[in-house]
Biopython code that builds the backbone (N, CA, C, O; Angstrom):
import numpy as np
from Bio.PDB.StructureBuilder import StructureBuilder

atoms = [
    (1, "UNK", "N", (0.774, -1.128, 0.088)),
    (1, "UNK", "CA", (-0.086, 0.069, -0.171)),
    (1, "UNK", "C", (0.883, 1.036, -0.005)),
    (1, "UNK", "O", (1.819, 0.843, 0.772)),
    (2, "UNK", "N", (0.741, 2.336, -0.816)),
    (2, "UNK", "CA", (1.600, 3.235, -0.961)),
    (2, "UNK", "C", (0.925, 4.486, 0.094)),
    (2, "UNK", "O", (-0.205, 4.519, 0.581)),
    (3, "UNK", "N", (2.105, 5.521, 0.250)),
    (3, "UNK", "CA", (1.873, 6.260, 1.424)),
    (3, "UNK", "C", (0.496, 6.859, 1.385)),
    (3, "UNK", "O", (-0.198, 6.681, 2.386)),
    (4, "UNK", "N", (0.033, 7.494, 0.453)),
    (4, "UNK", "CA", (-1.009, 8.297, -0.010)),
    (4, "UNK", "C", (-2.398, 7.438, 0.317)),
    (4, "UNK", "O", (-3.454, 7.886, 0.763)),
    (5, "UNK", "N", (-2.034, 5.909, -0.083)),
    (5, "UNK", "CA", (-3.526, 5.230, -0.186)),
    (5, "UNK", "C", (-3.866, 5.223, 1.508)),
    (5, "UNK", "O", (-4.916, 5.453, 2.107)),
    (6, "UNK", "N", (-2.317, 4.806, 2.060)),
    (6, "UNK", "CA", (-2.363, 4.438, 3.496)),
    (6, "UNK", "C", (-2.801, 5.527, 4.420)),
    (6, "UNK", "O", (-3.262, 5.194, 5.512)),
    (7, "UNK", "N", (-2.708, 6.804, 4.103)),
    (7, "UNK", "CA", (-3.216, 8.060, 4.640)),
    (7, "UNK", "C", (-4.345, 8.250, 4.682)),
    (7, "UNK", "O", (-4.883, 8.644, 5.716)),
    (8, "UNK", "N", (-5.091, 7.990, 3.420)),
    (8, "UNK", "CA", (-6.323, 8.231, 3.012)),
    (8, "UNK", "C", (-7.051, 7.159, 4.031)),
    (8, "UNK", "O", (-7.883, 7.564, 4.842)),
    (9, "UNK", "N", (-6.715, 5.864, 3.948)),
    (9, "UNK", "CA", (-7.182, 4.787, 4.674)),
    (9, "UNK", "C", (-7.433, 5.385, 6.323)),
    (9, "UNK", "O", (-8.460, 5.437, 7.000)),
    (10, "UNK", "N", (-6.392, 5.688, 6.541)),
    (10, "UNK", "CA", (-6.052, 6.276, 8.156)),
    (10, "UNK", "C", (-7.095, 7.277, 8.410)),
    (10, "UNK", "O", (-7.754, 7.288, 9.450)),
    (11, "UNK", "N", (-7.215, 7.974, 7.614)),
    (11, "UNK", "CA", (-8.449, 9.117, 7.499)),
    (11, "UNK", "C", (-9.775, 8.682, 7.685)),
    (11, "UNK", "O", (-10.580, 9.187, 8.467)),
    (12, "UNK", "N", (-9.958, 7.794, 6.990)),
    (12, "UNK", "CA", (-11.480, 7.030, 6.957)),
    (12, "UNK", "C", (-11.793, 6.237, 8.157)),
    (12, "UNK", "O", (-12.928, 6.118, 8.617)),
    (13, "UNK", "N", (-10.746, 5.709, 8.633)),
    (13, "UNK", "CA", (-10.926, 5.060, 9.667)),
    (13, "UNK", "C", (-11.209, 6.129, 11.270)),
    (13, "UNK", "O", (-11.926, 5.884, 12.240)),
    (14, "UNK", "N", (-10.405, 7.199, 11.015)),
    (14, "UNK", "CA", (-10.434, 8.049, 12.141)),
    (14, "UNK", "C", (-11.696, 8.774, 12.287)),
    (14, "UNK", "O", (-11.936, 9.298, 13.374)),
    (15, "UNK", "N", (-12.537, 8.869, 11.320)),
    (15, "UNK", "CA", (-13.622, 9.780, 11.208)),
    (15, "UNK", "C", (-14.605, 9.344, 12.075)),
    (15, "UNK", "O", (-14.819, 8.132, 12.069)),
    (16, "UNK", "N", (-15.415, 10.209, 13.000)),
    (16, "UNK", "CA", (-16.276, 9.757, 14.086)),
    (16, "UNK", "C", (-17.458, 9.316, 13.078)),
    (16, "UNK", "O", (-18.315, 8.521, 13.462)),
    (17, "UNK", "N", (-17.472, 9.761, 12.011)),
    (17, "UNK", "CA", (-18.858, 8.866, 11.863)),
    (17, "UNK", "C", (-18.510, 9.000, 10.048)),
    (17, "UNK", "O", (-18.107, 10.045, 9.536)),
    (18, "UNK", "N", (-18.697, 8.077, 9.493)),
    (18, "UNK", "CA", (-18.333, 7.923, 8.090)),
    (18, "UNK", "C", (-19.711, 7.104, 7.386)),
    (18, "UNK", "O", (-20.170, 6.028, 7.770)),
    (19, "UNK", "N", (-20.187, 7.913, 6.302)),
    (19, "UNK", "CA", (-21.264, 7.572, 5.615)),
    (19, "UNK", "C", (-20.736, 6.928, 3.947)),
    (19, "UNK", "O", (-20.221, 7.636, 3.081)),
    (20, "UNK", "N", (-20.986, 5.635, 3.831)),
    (20, "UNK", "CA", (-21.076, 5.156, 2.528)),
    (20, "UNK", "C", (-22.135, 4.887, 1.755)),
    (20, "UNK", "O", (-22.697, 3.792, 1.719)),
    (21, "UNK", "N", (-22.496, 6.030, 1.005)),
    (21, "UNK", "CA", (-23.829, 6.055, 0.373)),
    (21, "UNK", "C", (-23.768, 5.797, -0.970)),
    (21, "UNK", "O", (-23.018, 6.346, -1.777)),
    (22, "UNK", "N", (-24.919, 4.589, -1.276)),
    (22, "UNK", "CA", (-25.306, 4.245, -2.227)),
    (22, "UNK", "C", (-23.969, 3.005, -2.914)),
    (22, "UNK", "O", (-23.456, 2.873, -4.025)),
    (23, "UNK", "N", (-23.829, 2.381, -1.767)),
    (23, "UNK", "CA", (-23.052, 1.214, -2.183)),
    (23, "UNK", "C", (-23.345, 0.634, -3.351)),
    (23, "UNK", "O", (-24.553, 0.468, -3.519)),
    (24, "UNK", "N", (-22.471, 0.177, -4.438)),
    (24, "UNK", "CA", (-22.958, -0.562, -5.825)),
    (24, "UNK", "C", (-23.452, 0.087, -7.081)),
    (24, "UNK", "O", (-23.471, -0.361, -8.227)),
    (25, "UNK", "N", (-23.892, 1.372, -6.557)),
    (25, "UNK", "CA", (-24.395, 1.897, -7.629)),
    (25, "UNK", "C", (-23.440, 2.133, -8.867)),
    (25, "UNK", "O", (-23.956, 2.436, -9.943)),
    (26, "UNK", "N", (-21.916, 1.994, -8.748)),
    (26, "UNK", "CA", (-20.850, 1.864, -9.743)),
    (26, "UNK", "C", (-20.203, 0.578, -9.935)),
    (26, "UNK", "O", (-20.458, -0.443, -9.296)),
    (27, "UNK", "N", (-19.369, 0.700, -10.839)),
    (27, "UNK", "CA", (-18.589, -0.991, -11.024)),
    (27, "UNK", "C", (-17.590, -0.208, -9.792)),
    (27, "UNK", "O", (-17.283, 0.984, -9.778)),
    (28, "UNK", "N", (-17.221, -1.204, -8.846)),
    (28, "UNK", "CA", (-16.224, -0.936, -8.109)),
    (28, "UNK", "C", (-14.957, -1.600, -8.462)),
    (28, "UNK", "O", (-14.994, -2.661, -9.085)),
    (29, "UNK", "N", (-13.834, -1.062, -8.115)),
    (29, "UNK", "CA", (-12.418, -1.465, -8.250)),
    (29, "UNK", "C", (-12.179, -3.101, -7.588)),
    (29, "UNK", "O", (-12.795, -3.607, -6.650)),
    (30, "UNK", "N", (-11.174, -3.655, -8.344)),
    (30, "UNK", "CA", (-10.813, -4.954, -7.641)),
    (30, "UNK", "C", (-10.538, -5.191, -6.263)),
    (30, "UNK", "O", (-10.644, -6.313, -5.769)),
    (31, "UNK", "N", (-10.135, -4.031, -5.522)),
    (31, "UNK", "CA", (-9.605, -4.060, -4.234)),
    (31, "UNK", "C", (-10.553, -3.677, -3.546)),
    (31, "UNK", "O", (-10.315, -3.760, -2.341)),
    (32, "UNK", "N", (-11.914, -3.140, -3.902)),
    (32, "UNK", "CA", (-12.988, -2.686, -2.999)),
    (32, "UNK", "C", (-13.505, -3.583, -1.927)),
    (32, "UNK", "O", (-13.994, -2.969, -0.979)),
    (33, "UNK", "N", (-13.516, -4.577, -1.861)),
    (33, "UNK", "CA", (-13.876, -5.619, -0.925)),
    (33, "UNK", "C", (-12.956, -5.349, 0.266)),
    (33, "UNK", "O", (-13.138, -4.891, 1.394)),
    (34, "UNK", "N", (-11.744, -5.874, -0.509)),
    (34, "UNK", "CA", (-10.513, -5.752, 0.675)),
    (34, "UNK", "C", (-10.216, -4.281, 1.530)),
    (34, "UNK", "O", (-9.647, -4.153, 2.614)),
    (35, "UNK", "N", (-10.702, -3.417, 0.805)),
    (35, "UNK", "CA", (-10.757, -1.995, 1.604)),
    (35, "UNK", "C", (-11.928, -1.935, 2.332)),
    (35, "UNK", "O", (-11.894, -1.410, 3.445)),
    (36, "UNK", "N", (-12.947, -2.378, 1.898)),
    (36, "UNK", "CA", (-14.239, -2.225, 2.709)),
    (36, "UNK", "C", (-14.212, -3.065, 3.856)),
    (36, "UNK", "O", (-14.966, -2.854, 4.806)),
    (37, "UNK", "N", (-13.354, -4.054, 3.833)),
    (37, "UNK", "CA", (-13.422, -5.170, 4.753)),
    (37, "UNK", "C", (-12.222, -4.421, 6.025)),
    (37, "UNK", "O", (-12.300, -4.505, 7.251)),
    (38, "UNK", "N", (-11.250, -3.764, 5.249)),
    (38, "UNK", "CA", (-10.276, -3.287, 6.425)),
    (38, "UNK", "C", (-11.164, -1.979, 7.244)),
    (38, "UNK", "O", (-11.237, -1.852, 8.466)),
    (39, "UNK", "N", (-11.679, -1.242, 6.406)),
    (39, "UNK", "CA", (-12.277, -0.045, 7.045)),
    (39, "UNK", "C", (-13.352, -0.536, 7.934)),
    (39, "UNK", "O", (-13.480, 0.063, 9.002)),
    (40, "UNK", "N", (-14.182, -1.569, 7.668)),
    (40, "UNK", "CA", (-15.225, -1.951, 8.643)),
    (40, "UNK", "C", (-14.581, -2.374, 9.674)),
    (40, "UNK", "O", (-14.945, -1.893, 10.747)),
    (41, "UNK", "N", (-13.639, -3.212, 9.693)),
    (41, "UNK", "CA", (-12.930, -4.146, 11.086)),
    (41, "UNK", "C", (-12.392, -3.180, 11.713)),
    (41, "UNK", "O", (-12.556, -3.238, 12.932)),
    (42, "UNK", "N", (-11.679, -2.118, 11.248)),
    (42, "UNK", "CA", (-10.860, -1.039, 12.178)),
    (42, "UNK", "C", (-11.809, -0.153, 12.652)),
    (42, "UNK", "O", (-11.587, 0.460, 13.696)),
    (43, "UNK", "N", (-13.000, 0.028, 11.934)),
    (43, "UNK", "CA", (-13.885, 0.919, 12.579)),
    (43, "UNK", "C", (-14.782, 0.262, 13.626)),
    (43, "UNK", "O", (-15.280, 0.920, 14.540)),
    (44, "UNK", "N", (-14.973, -1.019, 13.477)),
    (44, "UNK", "CA", (-15.596, -1.923, 14.491)),
    (44, "UNK", "C", (-15.846, -1.419, 15.899)),
    (44, "UNK", "O", (-14.783, -1.192, 16.476)),
    (45, "UNK", "N", (-16.860, -1.188, 16.586)),
    (45, "UNK", "CA", (-16.871, -0.629, 18.103)),
    (45, "UNK", "C", (-16.188, 0.825, 18.347)),
    (45, "UNK", "O", (-16.325, 1.480, 19.380)),
    (46, "UNK", "N", (-15.481, 1.186, 17.290)),
    (46, "UNK", "CA", (-15.071, 2.456, 17.761)),
    (46, "UNK", "C", (-15.190, 3.529, 17.043)),
    (46, "UNK", "O", (-14.366, 4.440, 17.116)),
    (47, "UNK", "N", (-16.265, 3.562, 16.231)),
    (47, "UNK", "CA", (-16.785, 4.678, 15.172)),
    (47, "UNK", "C", (-17.915, 4.210, 14.422)),
    (47, "UNK", "O", (-17.975, 3.119, 13.855)),
    (48, "UNK", "N", (-18.939, 5.221, 14.452)),
    (48, "UNK", "CA", (-20.025, 4.759, 13.584)),
    (48, "UNK", "C", (-19.917, 4.985, 11.845)),
    (48, "UNK", "O", (-19.443, 5.926, 11.208)),
    (49, "UNK", "N", (-20.483, 3.865, 11.443)),
    (49, "UNK", "CA", (-20.743, 3.750, 9.820)),
    (49, "UNK", "C", (-21.715, 3.789, 9.407)),
    (49, "UNK", "O", (-22.401, 2.992, 10.047)),
    (50, "UNK", "N", (-22.457, 4.400, 8.435)),
    (50, "UNK", "CA", (-23.502, 4.248, 8.027)),
    (50, "UNK", "C", (-23.601, 3.943, 6.441)),
    (50, "UNK", "O", (-23.422, 4.854, 5.632)),
    (51, "UNK", "N", (-23.932, 2.454, 5.982)),
    (51, "UNK", "CA", (-23.774, 2.260, 4.750)),
    (51, "UNK", "C", (-25.157, 2.092, 4.202)),
    (51, "UNK", "O", (-25.962, 1.361, 4.780)),
    (52, "UNK", "N", (-25.538, 2.902, 2.840)),
    (52, "UNK", "CA", (-26.652, 2.648, 2.263)),
    (52, "UNK", "C", (-26.517, 2.125, 0.698)),
    (52, "UNK", "O", (-25.698, 2.538, -0.123)),
    (53, "UNK", "N", (-27.437, 1.205, 0.512)),
    (53, "UNK", "CA", (-27.275, 0.747, -0.816)),
    (53, "UNK", "C", (-28.747, 0.263, -1.071)),
    (53, "UNK", "O", (-29.588, 0.140, -0.181)),
    (54, "UNK", "N", (-28.965, -0.021, -2.525)),
    (54, "UNK", "CA", (-30.330, -0.693, -3.101)),
    (54, "UNK", "C", (-30.017, -2.126, -3.204)),
    (54, "UNK", "O", (-30.990, -2.851, -3.409)),
    (55, "UNK", "N", (-29.092, -2.577, -3.126)),
    (55, "UNK", "CA", (-28.695, -4.044, -3.363)),
    (55, "UNK", "C", (-28.682, -4.892, -1.779)),
    (55, "UNK", "O", (-27.946, -4.437, -0.904)),
    (56, "UNK", "N", (-29.293, -5.781, -1.571)),
    (56, "UNK", "CA", (-29.221, -6.271, -0.044)),
    (56, "UNK", "C", (-27.942, -7.072, -0.045)),
    (56, "UNK", "O", (-27.306, -7.435, -1.034)),
    (57, "UNK", "N", (-27.626, -7.323, 1.439)),
    (57, "UNK", "CA", (-26.471, -7.473, 1.961)),
    (57, "UNK", "C", (-26.116, -8.691, 1.022)),
    (57, "UNK", "O", (-25.067, -8.710, 0.378)),
    (58, "UNK", "N", (-27.014, -9.670, 0.981)),
    (58, "UNK", "CA", (-26.866, -11.072, 0.084)),
    (58, "UNK", "C", (-26.143, -10.938, -1.102)),
    (58, "UNK", "O", (-25.305, -11.779, -1.426)),
    (59, "UNK", "N", (-26.404, -9.907, -1.810)),
    (59, "UNK", "CA", (-25.796, -9.740, -3.004)),
    (59, "UNK", "C", (-24.548, -8.974, -3.016)),
    (59, "UNK", "O", (-23.913, -8.831, -4.061)),
    (60, "UNK", "N", (-24.255, -8.589, -2.153)),
    (60, "UNK", "CA", (-22.806, -7.872, -1.871)),
    (60, "UNK", "C", (-21.568, -8.795, -2.330)),
    (60, "UNK", "O", (-20.594, -8.221, -2.816)),
    (61, "UNK", "N", (-21.560, -9.991, -2.220)),
    (61, "UNK", "CA", (-20.331, -10.931, -2.589)),
    (61, "UNK", "C", (-20.465, -10.476, -4.138)),
    (61, "UNK", "O", (-19.542, -9.808, -4.603)),
    (62, "UNK", "N", (-21.587, -10.811, -4.970)),
    (62, "UNK", "CA", (-21.347, -10.779, -6.159)),
    (62, "UNK", "C", (-21.100, -9.500, -6.716)),
    (62, "UNK", "O", (-20.581, -9.329, -7.819)),
    (63, "UNK", "N", (-21.484, -8.578, -5.927)),
    (63, "UNK", "CA", (-21.260, -6.863, -6.180)),
    (63, "UNK", "C", (-19.751, -6.606, -6.221)),
    (63, "UNK", "O", (-19.083, -6.134, -7.141)),
    (64, "UNK", "N", (-19.295, -7.111, -4.762)),
    (64, "UNK", "CA", (-17.836, -6.784, -4.535)),
    (64, "UNK", "C", (-16.847, -7.726, -5.222)),
    (64, "UNK", "O", (-15.662, -7.396, -5.252)),
    (65, "UNK", "N", (-17.258, -8.907, -5.792)),
    (65, "UNK", "CA", (-16.546, -9.808, -6.329)),
    (65, "UNK", "C", (-15.305, -10.901, -5.362)),
    (65, "UNK", "O", (-14.467, -11.624, -5.900)),
    (66, "UNK", "N", (-15.522, -10.734, -3.799)),
    (66, "UNK", "CA", (-14.846, -11.381, -2.917)),
    (66, "UNK", "C", (-15.788, -11.645, -2.214)),
    (66, "UNK", "O", (-16.348, -10.757, -1.571)),
    (67, "UNK", "N", (-16.314, -13.344, -2.160)),
    (67, "UNK", "CA", (-17.416, -13.753, -1.461)),
    (67, "UNK", "C", (-16.334, -13.509, 0.197)),
    (67, "UNK", "O", (-16.724, -12.775, 1.105)),
    (68, "UNK", "N", (-15.223, -14.162, 0.244)),
    (68, "UNK", "CA", (-14.346, -14.197, 1.760)),
    (68, "UNK", "C", (-14.657, -12.949, 2.097)),
    (68, "UNK", "O", (-15.568, -12.877, 2.921)),
    (69, "UNK", "N", (-14.231, -12.003, 1.756)),
    (69, "UNK", "CA", (-14.143, -10.631, 2.274)),
    (69, "UNK", "C", (-15.870, -10.338, 2.613)),
    (69, "UNK", "O", (-16.131, -9.895, 3.731)),
    (70, "UNK", "N", (-16.574, -10.495, 2.014)),
    (70, "UNK", "CA", (-18.083, -10.203, 2.348)),
    (70, "UNK", "C", (-18.477, -11.036, 3.680)),
    (70, "UNK", "O", (-18.891, -10.389, 4.642)),
    (71, "UNK", "N", (-18.373, -12.333, 3.769)),
    (71, "UNK", "CA", (-18.194, -13.157, 4.792)),
    (71, "UNK", "C", (-17.765, -12.462, 5.876)),
    (71, "UNK", "O", (-18.471, -12.293, 6.870)),
    (72, "UNK", "N", (-16.761, -12.084, 5.768)),
    (72, "UNK", "CA", (-15.973, -11.605, 7.056)),
    (72, "UNK", "C", (-16.792, -10.088, 7.454)),
    (72, "UNK", "O", (-16.885, -9.613, 8.587)),
    (73, "UNK", "N", (-17.271, -9.576, 6.341)),
    (73, "UNK", "CA", (-17.769, -7.815, 6.798)),
    (73, "UNK", "C", (-19.211, -8.304, 7.512)),
    (73, "UNK", "O", (-19.507, -7.826, 8.607)),
    (74, "UNK", "N", (-20.025, -9.197, 6.904)),
    (74, "UNK", "CA", (-21.043, -9.599, 7.369)),
    (74, "UNK", "C", (-21.285, -9.212, 8.932)),
    (74, "UNK", "O", (-21.853, -8.218, 9.385)),
    (75, "UNK", "N", (-20.614, -10.424, 9.692)),
    (75, "UNK", "CA", (-20.910, -10.241, 11.166)),
    (75, "UNK", "C", (-20.859, -8.734, 11.737)),
    (75, "UNK", "O", (-21.746, -8.305, 12.474)),
    (76, "UNK", "N", (-19.768, -7.980, 11.343)),
    (76, "UNK", "CA", (-19.398, -6.972, 12.176)),
    (76, "UNK", "C", (-20.616, -5.715, 11.610)),
    (76, "UNK", "O", (-20.643, -4.673, 12.265)),
    (77, "UNK", "N", (-21.403, -5.829, 10.636)),
    (77, "UNK", "CA", (-22.237, -4.769, 10.009)),
    (77, "UNK", "C", (-23.782, -5.469, 10.583)),
    (77, "UNK", "O", (-24.736, -4.699, 10.697)),
    (78, "UNK", "N", (-23.941, -6.818, 10.898)),
    (78, "UNK", "CA", (-25.024, -7.282, 11.185)),
    (78, "UNK", "C", (-25.289, -7.224, 12.639)),
    (78, "UNK", "O", (-26.496, -7.318, 12.863)),
    (79, "UNK", "N", (-24.733, -7.128, 13.454)),
    (79, "UNK", "CA", (-24.739, -7.205, 14.775)),
    (79, "UNK", "C", (-25.411, -5.843, 15.439)),
    (79, "UNK", "O", (-25.921, -5.749, 16.555)),
    (80, "UNK", "N", (-25.265, -4.831, 14.441)),
    (80, "UNK", "CA", (-26.127, -3.582, 14.733)),
    (80, "UNK", "C", (-26.779, -3.074, 13.454)),
    (80, "UNK", "O", (-26.699, -1.913, 13.055)),
    (81, "UNK", "N", (-27.420, -4.050, 12.864)),
    (81, "UNK", "CA", (-27.836, -3.708, 11.443)),
    (81, "UNK", "C", (-29.562, -3.172, 11.608)),
    (81, "UNK", "O", (-30.473, -3.734, 12.216)),
    (82, "UNK", "N", (-29.579, -1.975, 10.875)),
    (82, "UNK", "CA", (-31.265, -1.578, 10.768)),
    (82, "UNK", "C", (-31.512, -1.491, 9.220)),
    (82, "UNK", "O", (-31.144, -0.530, 8.544)),
    (83, "UNK", "N", (-32.134, -2.527, 8.752)),
    (83, "UNK", "CA", (-32.292, -2.379, 7.199)),
    (83, "UNK", "C", (-33.569, -1.545, 7.391)),
    (83, "UNK", "O", (-34.357, -1.623, 8.333)),
    (84, "UNK", "N", (-33.623, -0.796, 6.404)),
    (84, "UNK", "CA", (-34.943, 0.022, 6.156)),
    (84, "UNK", "C", (-35.267, -0.251, 4.349)),
    (84, "UNK", "O", (-34.421, -0.409, 3.468)),
    (85, "UNK", "N", (-36.347, -0.240, 4.252)),
    (85, "UNK", "CA", (-36.897, -0.713, 2.990)),
    (85, "UNK", "C", (-38.111, 0.487, 2.419)),
    (85, "UNK", "O", (-38.714, 0.301, 1.362)),
]
sb = StructureBuilder()
sb.init_structure("model")
sb.init_model(0)
sb.init_chain("A")
sb.init_seg("    ")
for serial, (resi, resn, name, xyz) in enumerate(atoms, 1):
    if name == "N":
        sb.init_residue(resn, " ", resi, " ")
    sb.init_atom(name, np.array(xyz, "f"), 0.0, 1.0, " ", f" {name:<3s}", serial, name[0])
structure = sb.get_structure()
């Protein structure tokens, strides 16, 4: 991970509230699942994160292209998940 990317990830992790709006609206880069996993895991029980998406969580593995990363993310977000339809 280059310095700029590392600094950006540190900044995302340090925010008191992170809002990821419309996850899956655009094609995501190949590293999206790994990046999302890192962000969610590092923020877990430390800071608030809001994720909005018109896609069900069950479709995130296909959307992000990494079933293992999504499987690791799901317990962290589902413990306090509030689904609005």
